[in-house]
Residue frames relative to the residue before (quaternion, step in Angstrom):
aa qw qx qy qz dx dy dz
M 1.0000 0.0000 0.0000 0.0000 0.00 0.00 0.00
V 0.6490 0.5085 -0.3252 0.4631 3.58 0.94 -0.87
C 0.6597 0.5106 -0.3146 0.4529 3.57 0.93 -0.91
R 0.6505 0.5119 -0.3239 0.4582 3.58 0.98 -0.87
S 0.6477 0.5189 -0.3203 0.4567 3.60 0.95 -0.86
W 0.6543 0.5128 -0.3127 0.4595 3.57 0.98 -0.85
L 0.6364 0.5246 -0.3235 0.4639 3.57 1.05 -0.80
V 0.6367 0.5219 -0.3252 0.4653 3.59 0.99 -0.83
F 0.6369 0.5337 -0.3232 0.4528 3.57 1.01 -0.88
L 0.6696 0.5002 -0.3034 0.4576 3.60 0.88 -0.93
M 0.6518 0.5095 -0.3213 0.4609 3.58 0.95 -0.82
A 0.6528 0.5152 -0.3132 0.4587 3.57 0.99 -0.84
A 0.6511 0.5159 -0.3099 0.4625 3.55 0.99 -0.88
S 0.6508 0.5195 -0.3160 0.4546 3.55 1.00 -0.85
L 0.6552 0.5074 -0.3095 0.4663 3.58 0.96 -0.86
A 0.6400 0.5268 -0.3279 0.4532 3.57 1.00 -0.81
A 0.6590 0.5069 -0.3112 0.4605 3.57 0.98 -0.86
C 0.6768 0.4953 -0.3006 0.4541 3.57 0.94 -0.87
S 0.6821 0.4840 -0.2943 0.4625 3.59 1.05 -0.73
G 0.3959 -0.7335 0.4730 0.2855 3.61 1.24 -0.28
G 0.3650 0.7690 -0.4697 0.2339 3.57 1.16 0.32
G 0.8472 0.2749 -0.1779 0.4184 3.49 -1.05 0.84
G 0.8945 -0.1158 0.0787 0.4247 3.50 -0.91 1.09
A 0.8684 -0.0706 0.0667 0.4863 3.50 -1.05 -0.95
G 0.5424 0.6325 -0.4003 0.3815 3.59 1.20 -0.40
D 0.6257 0.5529 -0.3347 0.4368 3.59 1.21 -0.45
R 0.6503 0.5683 -0.3119 0.3960 3.59 1.15 -0.41
D 0.3333 -0.7001 0.5961 0.2086 3.53 -1.12 0.81
F 0.2545 -0.7586 0.5806 0.1507 3.56 -0.82 0.97
I 0.0674 -0.8229 0.5625 -0.0439 3.54 -0.48 1.28
S 0.1736 -0.7880 0.5847 0.0836 3.55 -0.83 1.00
V 0.1491 -0.7752 0.6114 0.0545 3.54 -1.05 0.91
G 0.2859 -0.7625 0.5580 0.1595 3.58 -0.66 1.09
T 0.1537 -0.7983 0.5784 0.0676 3.58 -0.91 0.89
A 0.5218 -0.5750 0.4875 0.3993 3.62 -0.49 -1.21
P 0.6835 -0.4527 0.3302 0.4678 3.63 -1.19 -0.04
P 0.5972 -0.5475 0.4315 0.3967 3.63 -1.15 0.48
G 0.6547 0.5158 -0.3858 0.3955 3.56 -1.19 0.63
G 0.7391 0.3432 -0.2058 0.5419 3.57 1.18 -0.53
A 0.6761 -0.5147 0.3504 0.3939 3.54 -1.30 0.27
F 0.5874 0.5957 -0.3854 0.3893 3.62 1.04 -0.70
F 0.6394 0.5368 -0.3239 0.4450 3.57 0.96 -0.85
V 0.7011 0.4634 -0.2670 0.4716 3.58 0.90 -0.96
V 0.6907 0.4794 -0.2905 0.4569 3.57 0.85 -0.96
G 0.6313 0.5276 -0.3350 0.4592 3.59 0.98 -0.78
G 0.6458 0.5059 -0.3096 0.4808 3.55 1.04 -0.80
A 0.6431 0.5269 -0.3212 0.4534 3.58 1.01 -0.80
L 0.6370 0.5201 -0.3311 0.4627 3.60 0.97 -0.81
A 0.6567 0.5056 -0.3107 0.4654 3.58 0.95 -0.86
E 0.6459 0.5249 -0.3198 0.4527 3.60 0.96 -0.85
V 0.6768 0.4926 -0.2961 0.4600 3.57 0.91 -0.91
L 0.6364 0.5139 -0.3347 0.4677 3.58 0.98 -0.75
N 0.6688 0.5033 -0.3008 0.4571 3.59 0.95 -0.84
A 0.6554 0.5474 -0.3063 0.4208 3.57 1.13 -0.65
Q 0.5934 0.6012 -0.3689 0.3878 3.59 1.22 -0.27
S 0.3416 -0.7429 0.5423 0.1931 3.55 -0.65 1.11
G 0.7593 0.3810 -0.2783 0.4482 3.54 -1.14 0.62
Q 0.6386 0.4915 -0.3394 0.4853 3.59 1.25 -0.03
S 0.3154 -0.7753 0.5222 0.1635 3.55 -0.86 1.00
W 0.5187 0.6198 -0.4544 0.3747 3.54 0.56 1.14
N 0.1823 -0.7241 0.6527 0.1284 3.48 -1.34 0.42
V 0.1103 -0.8481 0.5182 0.0000 3.54 -0.22 1.32
T 0.0872 -0.7988 0.5951 0.0094 3.55 -0.86 1.02
A 0.2830 -0.7338 0.5936 0.1705 3.57 -0.90 0.98
E 0.1407 -0.8141 0.5627 0.0267 3.55 -0.79 1.05
S 0.3814 -0.7124 0.5410 0.2331 3.58 -0.79 1.00
T 0.0023 -0.7881 0.6142 -0.0401 3.57 -0.88 1.01
S 0.6406 -0.5045 0.3864 0.4311 3.58 -1.25 -0.18
G 0.7079 -0.4660 0.2544 0.4659 3.58 1.26 -0.02
S 0.8655 -0.2128 0.1054 0.4411 3.51 -1.37 -0.32
Q 0.6818 0.4992 -0.3192 0.4289 3.60 0.75 -0.95
E 0.6622 0.4847 -0.3079 0.4815 3.58 0.89 -0.89
N 0.6388 0.5426 -0.3317 0.4330 3.56 0.93 -0.86
I 0.6654 0.5093 -0.3028 0.4540 3.58 0.90 -0.93
R 0.6729 0.4893 -0.2990 0.4672 3.58 0.91 -0.88
R 0.7045 0.4626 -0.2760 0.4620 3.60 0.95 -0.82
L 0.5486 0.5510 -0.4049 0.4811 3.58 1.20 -0.30
A 0.6658 0.5236 -0.3004 0.4387 3.57 0.97 -0.89
T 0.7213 0.4145 -0.2483 0.4963 3.59 1.09 -0.65
G 0.5285 -0.6544 0.3968 0.3674 3.58 1.26 -0.09
E 0.4541 0.6908 -0.4506 0.3370 3.60 1.23 0.19
L 0.7450 0.2088 -0.1503 0.6155 3.56 1.25 -0.42
D 0.3717 -0.7258 0.5347 0.2220 3.56 -1.18 0.58
F 0.7664 0.0130 0.0133 0.6421 3.55 1.11 -0.79
A 0.0238 -0.8010 0.5979 0.0206 3.58 -1.24 0.25
V 0.3658 -0.6372 0.6050 0.3069 3.50 -1.34 0.22
S 0.0133 0.7955 -0.6043 0.0428 3.54 -1.09 0.71
N 0.4796 -0.5998 0.5395 0.3452 3.50 -1.31 0.28
S 0.4776 -0.7179 0.4233 0.2780 3.58 -0.69 1.06
A 0.5768 0.5667 -0.3890 0.4414 3.61 1.15 -0.43
I 0.6736 0.4851 -0.2921 0.4749 3.56 0.96 -0.88
T 0.6441 0.5170 -0.3165 0.4665 3.57 0.98 -0.84
Y 0.5863 0.6007 -0.3553 0.4113 3.56 1.04 -0.82
F 0.7335 0.4081 -0.2383 0.4885 3.58 0.77 -1.01
A 0.6222 0.5472 -0.3463 0.4399 3.60 1.03 -0.73
A 0.6649 0.5128 -0.3066 0.4482 3.59 0.94 -0.87
R 0.7177 0.4139 -0.2360 0.5078 3.58 1.20 -0.50
G 0.3891 -0.7411 0.4680 0.2835 3.58 1.24 -0.26
T 0.5269 0.6234 -0.4110 0.4059 3.58 1.10 0.69
E 0.7866 0.3438 -0.2503 0.4476 3.54 -1.39 0.04
G 0.8040 -0.3267 0.1409 0.4764 3.56 0.87 1.01
W 0.5225 0.6004 -0.4415 0.4143 3.62 1.18 -0.12
D 0.4958 -0.7049 0.4297 0.2695 3.56 -0.93 0.94
R 0.7828 -0.0226 0.0194 0.6215 3.59 1.27 -0.37
A 0.5755 -0.5460 0.4541 0.4056 3.55 -1.29 0.09
Y 0.2480 -0.7870 0.5508 0.1250 3.58 -0.68 1.10
P 0.3848 -0.7605 0.4805 0.2066 3.60 -0.75 1.08
V 0.2329 0.7668 -0.5558 0.2210 3.57 0.34 1.27
R 0.1591 -0.7796 0.6014 0.0730 3.54 -1.22 0.58
A 0.4740 -0.6549 0.5111 0.2920 3.55 -1.15 0.63
V 0.2629 -0.7287 0.6107 0.1641 3.55 -1.18 0.70
M 0.7532 -0.2320 0.1308 0.6015 3.57 0.97 -0.86
T 0.4372 -0.6563 0.5479 0.2791 3.51 -1.21 0.63
L 0.2105 -0.7971 0.5595 0.0861 3.56 -0.80 1.03
A 0.8293 -0.2504 0.1651 0.4714 3.57 -1.12 -0.62
P 0.5792 -0.5566 0.4546 0.3849 3.56 -1.17 0.50
N 0.3192 -0.7077 0.5965 0.2037 3.56 -1.10 0.76
V 0.0542 -0.8474 0.5275 -0.0255 3.53 0.24 1.35
A 0.0695 0.8348 -0.5319 0.1240 3.55 -0.37 1.25
L 0.0711 0.7689 -0.6332 0.0535 3.51 -1.32 0.43
F 0.5463 -0.5982 0.4675 0.3538 3.55 -1.31 0.08
L 0.1791 -0.7560 0.6219 0.0982 3.54 -1.09 0.84
A 0.0282 -0.7598 0.6487 0.0325 3.54 -1.20 0.61
R 0.5892 -0.5186 0.4504 0.4254 3.56 -1.27 0.11
A 0.5540 -0.5871 0.4661 0.3621 3.57 -1.08 0.68
N 0.8270 0.1765 -0.1704 0.5059 3.55 -1.08 0.80
S 0.3838 0.7339 -0.4777 0.2930 3.60 1.19 0.52
G 0.4871 -0.6526 0.4431 0.3748 3.57 1.20 -0.41
I 0.5733 0.5431 -0.3938 0.4703 3.59 1.29 0.05
N 0.0452 0.8421 -0.5275 0.1027 3.55 -0.11 1.35
Q 0.7693 0.0914 -0.0774 0.6275 3.56 1.32 -0.15
L 0.6835 -0.5234 0.3033 0.4086 3.59 -1.17 0.42
S 0.6016 0.5631 -0.3749 0.4247 3.60 1.05 -0.55
D 0.5980 0.5750 -0.3552 0.4307 3.60 1.21 -0.40
L 0.5173 0.6299 -0.4185 0.4005 3.60 1.27 -0.09
K 0.5169 0.6709 -0.4137 0.3339 3.58 1.15 -0.48
G 0.8144 0.2178 -0.2013 0.4987 3.53 -0.89 1.04
K 0.6241 0.5534 -0.3282 0.4432 3.60 1.30 -0.06
R 0.4619 -0.6042 0.5579 0.3322 3.53 -1.42 0.10
V 0.0021 0.8354 -0.5416 0.0938 3.56 -0.50 1.25
V 0.3251 -0.7208 0.5784 0.2007 3.59 -0.88 0.95
V 0.1217 -0.8262 0.5497 0.0209 3.57 -0.69 1.14
G 0.7689 -0.3277 0.1722 0.5212 3.60 1.21 0.40
P 0.6578 -0.5082 0.3680 0.4168 3.58 -1.26 0.21
A 0.5656 -0.5853 0.4565 0.3594 3.57 -1.13 0.61
G 0.8369 0.2106 -0.1624 0.4783 3.56 -0.92 0.92
A 0.5455 0.6396 -0.4026 0.3624 3.60 1.21 -0.10
G 0.4766 -0.7090 0.4166 0.3109 3.60 1.16 -0.40
F 0.2821 0.7912 -0.5041 0.2008 3.58 1.19 0.38
E 0.5733 0.6222 -0.3866 0.3671 3.59 1.10 -0.59
Y 0.5675 0.6184 -0.3842 0.3846 3.60 1.17 -0.47
F 0.7746 0.2487 -0.1853 0.5512 3.58 1.13 -0.45
V 0.6001 0.5651 -0.3764 0.4230 3.61 1.11 -0.51
K 0.6584 0.5293 -0.3279 0.4230 3.61 0.89 -0.86
P 0.6948 0.4301 -0.3141 0.4832 3.66 0.79 -0.79
L 0.5978 0.5578 -0.3602 0.4491 3.59 1.11 -0.64
L 0.6777 0.4679 -0.2870 0.4893 3.58 0.88 -0.92
G 0.6429 0.5545 -0.3217 0.4192 3.54 0.96 -0.91
A 0.6359 0.5308 -0.3251 0.4563 3.57 1.06 -0.73
H 0.7071 0.4015 -0.2398 0.5305 3.57 1.30 -0.38
G 0.5681 -0.6382 0.3703 0.3646 3.58 1.24 0.29
V 0.5896 0.5479 -0.3679 0.4657 3.59 1.18 0.54
T 0.1105 -0.7798 0.6122 0.0704 3.59 -1.06 0.73
Y 0.6730 -0.4775 0.3748 0.4226 3.57 -1.31 0.19
E 0.6255 0.5570 -0.3398 0.4279 3.58 1.13 -0.56
D 0.6068 0.5914 -0.3414 0.4068 3.59 1.25 -0.35
F 0.7832 0.1658 -0.0909 0.5923 3.60 1.24 -0.34
T 0.5308 -0.5944 0.4794 0.3676 3.58 -1.28 -0.03
P 0.2144 -0.8024 0.5428 0.1249 3.62 -0.31 1.20
L 0.1203 -0.7827 0.6099 0.0316 3.54 -0.98 0.96
N 0.2666 -0.7535 0.5787 0.1621 3.57 -1.16 0.61
A 0.2205 0.7492 -0.6013 0.1692 3.54 -0.97 0.89
T 0.5468 -0.5631 0.4888 0.3809 3.55 -1.24 0.41
Q 0.6722 -0.5043 0.3382 0.4236 3.56 -1.21 0.32
T 0.6399 0.5220 -0.3279 0.4588 3.58 0.97 -0.80
A 0.6787 0.4752 -0.2860 0.4814 3.58 0.92 -0.92
A 0.6094 0.5629 -0.3531 0.4327 3.59 1.06 -0.70
V 0.6340 0.5197 -0.3290 0.4686 3.58 1.00 -0.80
D 0.6386 0.5174 -0.3242 0.4683 3.58 0.99 -0.79
M 0.6631 0.5089 -0.3044 0.4568 3.57 0.99 -0.84
L 0.6248 0.5078 -0.3365 0.4884 3.58 1.09 -0.65
S 0.6562 0.5348 -0.3039 0.4372 3.55 1.00 -0.84
D 0.7726 0.3581 -0.2008 0.4843 3.60 0.87 -0.91
G 0.5755 -0.6478 0.3508 0.3550 3.56 1.30 0.13
S 0.4885 0.6690 -0.4425 0.3435 3.59 1.21 0.09
A 0.7367 0.1926 -0.1804 0.6226 3.58 1.34 -0.08
A 0.4009 -0.7248 0.5090 0.2342 3.57 -1.00 0.83
A 0.7883 0.0104 0.0134 0.6150 3.56 1.20 -0.56
I 0.1485 -0.7801 0.6019 0.0838 3.55 -1.22 0.48
F 0.3160 -0.7056 0.5986 0.2094 3.55 -1.15 0.72
I 0.1128 0.8217 -0.5273 0.1845 3.53 -0.53 1.17
G 0.3143 0.7593 -0.5343 0.1980 3.58 -1.10 0.56
G 0.1005 0.7620 -0.6360 0.0695 3.50 -1.38 -0.20
A 0.7448 -0.2873 0.2690 0.5388 3.53 -1.15 -0.59
I 0.4323 -0.7004 0.5088 0.2523 3.57 -1.10 0.75
P 0.5521 -0.2937 -0.7739 0.1001 1.59 -1.55 1.96
T 0.3767 -0.7032 0.5554 0.2350 3.56 -1.16 0.60
A 0.5119 -0.6955 0.4105 0.2928 3.56 -0.67 1.15
S 0.6792 0.5047 -0.3059 0.4363 3.58 0.91 -0.87
I 0.6366 0.4926 -0.3409 0.4856 3.61 1.07 -0.61
T 0.5988 0.5451 -0.3498 0.4710 3.57 1.07 -0.72
Q 0.6480 0.5165 -0.3037 0.4702 3.57 0.99 -0.89
A 0.6697 0.5039 -0.3044 0.4527 3.58 0.90 -0.93
A 0.6851 0.4917 -0.2879 0.4539 3.58 0.89 -0.94
A 0.6695 0.5040 -0.2953 0.4588 3.57 1.11 -0.66
S 0.7555 0.4242 -0.2081 0.4539 3.58 1.09 -0.67
M 0.8009 0.0660 -0.0300 0.5944 3.60 1.23 -0.28
D 0.5246 -0.5838 0.4999 0.3662 3.55 -1.29 0.18
I 0.0476 -0.8255 0.5616 -0.0298 3.56 -0.57 1.17
S 0.2058 -0.7297 0.6282 0.1749 3.51 -1.34 0.24
F 0.3485 -0.7079 0.5780 0.2083 3.55 -1.16 0.70
V 0.3207 -0.7664 0.5244 0.1867 3.57 -0.51 1.18
P 0.3536 -0.7893 0.4582 0.2051 3.62 -0.47 1.14
F 0.3887 -0.6689 0.5789 0.2575 3.53 -1.32 0.48
D 0.4981 -0.6188 0.5100 0.3301 3.54 -1.24 0.48
P 0.4893 -0.6993 0.4280 0.2973 3.64 -0.65 1.03
E 0.6609 0.5009 -0.3181 0.4595 3.60 0.96 -0.76
A 0.6270 0.5255 -0.3351 0.4673 3.58 1.06 -0.72
V 0.6408 0.5160 -0.3181 0.4712 3.58 1.00 -0.82
K 0.6340 0.5376 -0.3310 0.4467 3.57 0.96 -0.84
R 0.6599 0.5008 -0.3063 0.4690 3.59 0.97 -0.83
L 0.6468 0.5272 -0.3216 0.4476 3.58 0.95 -0.85
V 0.6689 0.5073 -0.2975 0.4548 3.57 0.91 -0.93
S 0.6837 0.4781 -0.2944 0.4661 3.59 1.00 -0.73
E 0.7073 0.4801 -0.2600 0.4491 3.59 1.09 -0.70
Y 0.7953 0.2264 -0.1021 0.5529 3.60 1.00 -0.80
I 0.4538 -0.7179 0.4600 0.2590 3.58 -0.74 1.05
F 0.6836 0.5089 -0.2960 0.4313 3.60 1.09 -0.60
F 0.6018 0.5232 -0.3749 0.4727 3.63 1.19 -0.25
D 0.0634 0.7893 -0.6093 0.0409 3.56 -1.12 0.64
H 0.5827 -0.5620 0.4504 0.3766 3.55 -1.23 0.47
A 0.0596 0.7867 -0.6124 0.0491 3.58 -1.11 0.67
T 0.1358 -0.7734 0.6126 0.0905 3.53 -1.21 0.52
I 0.2910 -0.7021 0.6183 0.2002 3.52 -1.27 0.51
P 0.3986 -0.7492 0.4677 0.2469 3.62 -0.41 1.16
A 0.5920 -0.5621 0.4435 0.3701 3.55 -1.15 0.64
G 0.7909 0.3095 -0.2388 0.4708 3.55 -1.05 0.80
T 0.4275 0.7006 -0.4753 0.3169 3.60 1.22 0.06
Y 0.7949 0.1439 -0.0543 0.5869 3.56 1.00 -0.88
R 0.6744 -0.5130 0.3451 0.4037 3.56 -1.20 0.55
N 0.8512 0.1091 -0.1363 0.4950 3.55 -1.01 0.97
Q 0.5053 0.6038 -0.4532 0.4179 3.61 1.20 0.36
T 0.0872 -0.8666 0.4913 0.0038 3.56 0.04 1.30
T 0.7624 0.2861 -0.1779 0.5525 3.60 1.22 -0.29
E 0.6052 -0.5390 0.4424 0.3841 3.54 -1.28 0.38
I 0.2250 -0.7785 0.5752 0.1116 3.57 -1.03 0.82
A 0.3282 -0.7147 0.5848 0.1985 3.55 -0.93 0.95
A 0.0079 -0.8030 0.5939 -0.0490 3.56 -0.35 1.27
L 0.4000 -0.6927 0.5334 0.2751 3.59 -1.09 -0.60
D 0.3345 -0.6714 0.6182 0.2349 3.52 -1.08 0.80
V 0.1730 -0.8382 0.5135 0.0616 3.56 -0.25 1.31
G 0.7496 -0.2283 0.1428 0.6046 3.55 1.28 0.33
S 0.3491 -0.7741 0.4821 0.2158 3.56 -0.18 1.24
M 0.5211 -0.5600 0.5344 0.3596 3.50 -1.22 0.54
H 0.0889 0.7842 -0.6140 0.0078 3.58 -1.02 0.67
F 0.4610 -0.6510 0.5397 0.2691 3.50 -1.33 0.50
I 0.0287 -0.8333 0.5505 -0.0421 3.58 -0.66 1.08
T 0.0932 -0.7664 0.6320 0.0674 3.52 -1.35 0.25
A 0.6286 -0.5124 0.4062 0.4211 3.56 -1.30 0.00
A 0.6063 -0.5762 0.4062 0.3679 3.58 -1.12 0.68
E 0.7172 0.4572 -0.2476 0.4640 3.58 1.06 -0.77
Q 0.3943 0.7305 -0.4828 0.2789 3.61 1.23 0.01
D 0.6148 -0.5892 0.3892 0.3513 3.56 -1.07 0.82
E 0.4820 -0.7050 0.4410 0.2760 3.58 -0.72 1.08
E 0.6590 0.5147 -0.3240 0.4425 3.59 0.94 -0.81
L 0.6336 0.5214 -0.3320 0.4653 3.58 1.01 -0.77
V 0.6669 0.4914 -0.3099 0.4667 3.59 0.87 -0.91
Y 0.6133 0.5453 -0.3395 0.4597 3.58 1.02 -0.78
N 0.7079 0.4646 -0.2695 0.4586 3.60 0.80 -1.00
V 0.6309 0.5145 -0.3346 0.4747 3.60 1.03 -0.72
T 0.6519 0.5143 -0.3100 0.4631 3.58 0.92 -0.92
K 0.6616 0.5125 -0.2929 0.4625 3.56 0.91 -0.97
S 0.6732 0.5071 -0.3020 0.4454 3.59 0.87 -0.95
L 0.6852 0.4767 -0.2973 0.4636 3.58 0.90 -0.86
Y 0.6735 0.4954 -0.3107 0.4521 3.58 0.91 -0.87
E 0.7107 0.4584 -0.2711 0.4597 3.59 0.85 -0.91
N 0.7491 0.3165 -0.1942 0.5487 3.59 1.22 -0.34
R 0.2094 0.8258 -0.4980 0.1618 3.55 1.16 0.65
E 0.5809 0.5737 -0.3849 0.4305 3.60 1.13 -0.50
Q 0.6277 0.5276 -0.3368 0.4628 3.57 1.11 -0.63
V 0.6107 0.5169 -0.3496 0.4874 3.59 1.12 -0.63
L 0.6485 0.5352 -0.3103 0.4435 3.57 0.96 -0.91
Q 0.6132 0.5517 -0.3492 0.4446 3.60 1.06 -0.67
R 0.7159 0.4414 -0.2416 0.4840 3.58 1.15 -0.59
H 0.7875 -0.0702 0.0468 0.6106 3.60 1.17 -0.57
A 0.5838 -0.6134 0.4130 0.3352 3.55 -1.06 0.79
A 0.5319 0.6396 -0.4055 0.3788 3.60 1.18 -0.39
G 0.5304 0.6453 -0.4008 0.3764 3.57 1.20 -0.41
A 0.5624 0.6091 -0.3832 0.4073 3.59 1.18 -0.47
A 0.6242 0.5556 -0.3359 0.4345 3.60 1.17 -0.48
I 0.5846 0.5344 -0.3928 0.4674 3.60 1.22 -0.19
N 0.3669 0.7092 -0.5071 0.3244 3.55 0.25 1.31
E 0.7197 -0.4945 0.2873 0.3936 3.55 -1.28 0.38
R 0.6702 0.5032 -0.3046 0.4526 3.60 1.11 -0.53
N 0.7838 0.4063 -0.1668 0.4390 3.57 1.07 -0.71
V 0.6237 0.6137 -0.3687 0.3138 3.61 0.87 -0.87
G 0.7623 0.3452 -0.1952 0.5115 3.58 1.03 -0.72
R 0.3493 0.7639 -0.4836 0.2462 3.58 1.25 0.25
D 0.4215 -0.7292 0.4933 0.2172 3.54 -0.87 1.04
T 0.0225 -0.7883 0.6148 -0.0061 3.57 -0.77 1.08
G 0.7228 -0.4719 0.2359 0.4464 3.58 1.22 0.42
T 0.6727 0.4290 -0.2998 0.5231 3.60 1.27 0.02
E 0.5121 -0.6605 0.4601 0.2997 3.56 -0.86 0.99
F 0.4038 -0.7117 0.5227 0.2392 3.59 -1.04 0.80
H 0.5292 -0.6214 0.4810 0.3200 3.54 -1.21 0.64
P 0.5870 -0.6094 0.3984 0.3540 3.63 -0.98 0.77
G 0.6228 0.5498 -0.3490 0.4337 3.61 1.04 -0.68
A 0.6593 0.4860 -0.2999 0.4891 3.57 1.05 -0.78
I 0.6339 0.5339 -0.3301 0.4518 3.58 0.96 -0.86
R 0.6357 0.5443 -0.3350 0.4329 3.58 0.94 -0.87
Y 0.6844 0.4671 -0.2985 0.4736 3.58 0.90 -0.87
F 0.6584 0.5118 -0.3216 0.4484 3.61 0.88 -0.87
R 0.6286 0.5156 -0.3374 0.4745 3.60 1.08 -0.66
E 0.6256 0.5611 -0.3347 0.4263 3.57 0.98 -0.83
I 0.7710 0.3482 -0.1881 0.4990 3.57 0.94 -0.88
G 0.5430 -0.6917 0.3578 0.3141 3.56 1.31 0.24
V 0.5519 0.6112 -0.4136 0.3883 3.60 1.09 0.55
W 0.5753 0.5658 -0.3889 0.4445 3.60 1.26 0.14
S 0.0872 -0.8501 0.5194 0.0004 3.58 -0.42 1.20
K 0.5499 0.6413 -0.4025 0.3527 3.61 1.22 -0.08
């Protein structure tokens, strides 16, 4: 009798769990991959999770998770360890095709295009680094280890006649890169994100810096050759002592991505919630301004998820 009663209890508990009945059991736990602290991806990913959690009537509990960045996010989406993630569209572009060193084509889909990832090289003022060719023979931070910056840094340098073999490439997070520039352990650092980027603000506030310019013709070639590159500018006054507008480069817009097999209804509801509450994202980071009718469905080379397409069609912003 005791054994039979215990068996009935276990069966009842199992049925209750499967039916999702009661309290926290009704909630979907959703993980969002971001990036290391110090860059815009970490802040924006956290902001997206906060805004999703703030929506009443939705049965989800969204957690932003710090990761090493785009490459880790893409791989963990494929294994189901993450549900959504922010990524650099240049890195996603190659991952979705299984080229440029990826071991296979990763089945990822875009949910929405977010803010431009506006990046450039910084050096100390009066360092003698006035153009990219001056990086030769120097110690240069080219991004965090494992984040995949080489997918856009290498073609960018190549367009200027510079390769990784011309200097000593170093890996560091954006926060650590600023420290390395400050203490002289790096002569220049590649850095950026959504404008304003916290790490550039930190660098400009703590030392006199110079923005190493890109060659306009090289930028023009990059934009025509790669769908994920785009022209970008940093408005005057964005950073301390920056008195003029700077011609930078969108090296691959930040975008929100998910696995191709992700549930269409979930992606639809996430897309709808973020778009309809984009002002709340903007309150947390200026990147929220990019969630608009002209930008969210912008093609950066990665196929969009059907759930996102359905919502964009409903509101009339899908033109493909």
